[in-house]
Steps between C-alpha positions, in 0.01 A plus 500: 500500500650831400531802727483869420704802601388843390803716448599839362741528208582753227605228258386513140225284358553172324469503119162424346508171306266400218165343600629157394820537703309626802251215475783245489661649812170505687409144404831367639494705822451317832318805637410835341475817705316773309571853622238740365497879477185659652334573165202350322706399198763318705233333713320373189824367352584321823158336496540378143836343576401364842192327356724338240743385771210356696382309194852365453519415875804722552502632861488879522435800721379845390581807707434867426809702586640846435807520277756507781380176663563159355490138603821298524522123522762233438283271293217721371491679168401864552294664225449875530204653316447870436808654656877491501693324774697188584343186355580193294252609233327832435193617310540874534345665195170628644336543160574145382515293818142358500522396134845345554367314804226356278761380252697342786188314611444383143862383479436300816220329303228611739151645454585869540214746560522792255246710694731529802791604277275750322395645835867544583557681171209732580639560850826609339313776311540326163214415266398137555293499179820557302652178635484177305374347825167676446457308175606178672236557766238594241446843655414822318428850616134581574321815619513580868744582779771265629355422841564179695138465615162521329358734766561835330489712817750273678728477197493865402534623856806288572690465175850647499511514121361854530447781749197726487190616687367141511817361662533391859197286574179348374276772646637787291515283190146374561361852524658590168379179337144579610520828309611318185183290481670187371290184459529224758638262236765658280504410133777616264342843447456556873858394568617741233298779661638408843858516375440834333348650815787373714752653259322837501458499878870426550654733243280802578527479879649796689878464499510250213790550261518443123690178568186360665341457158787275396520313830130415518540293183657222710164446670275511194388227258653219706551132436199336662554165672253214525281405794755246627772765533571649845443855370285663235771647277871459437562865591302464823694184582822694454370781721429255783843340461671840522307599812535172685874476427544813714212473745501130589776307319416170670151509353654613172720193484203274576301669222785466250539132589135440414369442853156617612615849597261715296305634801811596694661651192197718431495617862867597474429674168218704657710593803792601281278709273327678788833606652650599166209709371448671837868583524512651152178696551600649837874554457671835476675548165769726359642547152869537423699492177434150364372359831152497656522442876220333694532539878291221650357505849673238712172375649384385159817401321769412748578316818677587824821330388490219759337231288690396190190340344300820542782710357521270200126525449507878540780533245309281256190714535701813426641331192147461366424862599804612301387310190147637514624854564740469207225378267202712610605800709858606437581787262862384517645176358626380839318460832656478846277393790635547852361410842643419841764233448388394152507646150442403138554637152377435148587650164437481127827683426745248353791717613408459868578197718275530804661215696839667467351834602333356810826331594669838471229647721598260777835673536832349615393455864148367439426138595192465278463331164356575156342237276349497152571576137601806303133594453353419841649447846453543874728567794507467876707745704553606860580871470276807474263487201592858405867409464421191297263694274757769427778254414277271292337791318839640402607158374180469294525846342 
């Protein structure tokens, strides 16, 4: 029986092999330890591979970890998904990881589920309909909004694919839906009307930016899944995976592995959405050259610093806040969100690396850590939020 030690190391990641090479290594491993970044795309990819390992009766363990933490074992093969770091094998390209995981599962000669991989692609902000996996699954775009549930008030009020007046709970969304006079059973025309109204409501809301019109497209005309699927649409599935990876990673792993975790995952998704939308709606903001700063109230977005799990969860929430602010509220290409002990950043400027900037914000004497990609990251720190904000903002500008 293998044992695990979680350690810190700045070592570089292992090279990414081809799907066939990776499958061969996994098939011969006595035990596979899968270390997953806290993102929906990485979580989906881990589920695709883990299900294949289970079918091949290869022992494995899946753990969600930030980039600086990794599992070490004498006899286990460590596969890192979604981030750089020490490992025997790495799948680090966020845009391609779910599709590559599907090819690995196919190379292992197992019955891979394309819908899970497609949900991971959607979670990574790519277009799942453009993937060949959509054809393999027999899925096409159809009118509507990419919600995980069929209850429109629940789905619209809690989705984190958009931010608008209807966001933050079923009550506000339900009141708006009542004004729209949609039929109880939505046909194609009603779904088209619903999508159009959601787009208008989101892009014309007070504070909405021109980028909102582009960002809302991710939620519209989704790939609808069948009645046997855990969620109503591929995009909604991806939304739940993204939320649960940060809010309740244990439930996220169970969901990705195909266990009966839908109820718990939806509860985590609702909790995550309520915190995120409330934080963004109530935060103080400021605009600087190239950077939009969101100063989040610690009661909503942070923790007291004594519980590592709560700090991780708080940082993950701010990471979603940063993405939504970037896509729907920021007049600048880069967003920095700061609270007590936690921060996050997101950008659509290819010249900016937000993980590097947040690391710079920590300063030489800071004991915190930053984790993420060039486009989206979070950080935990111990110093004054004002000092962190100033240093990170300068690095982002």
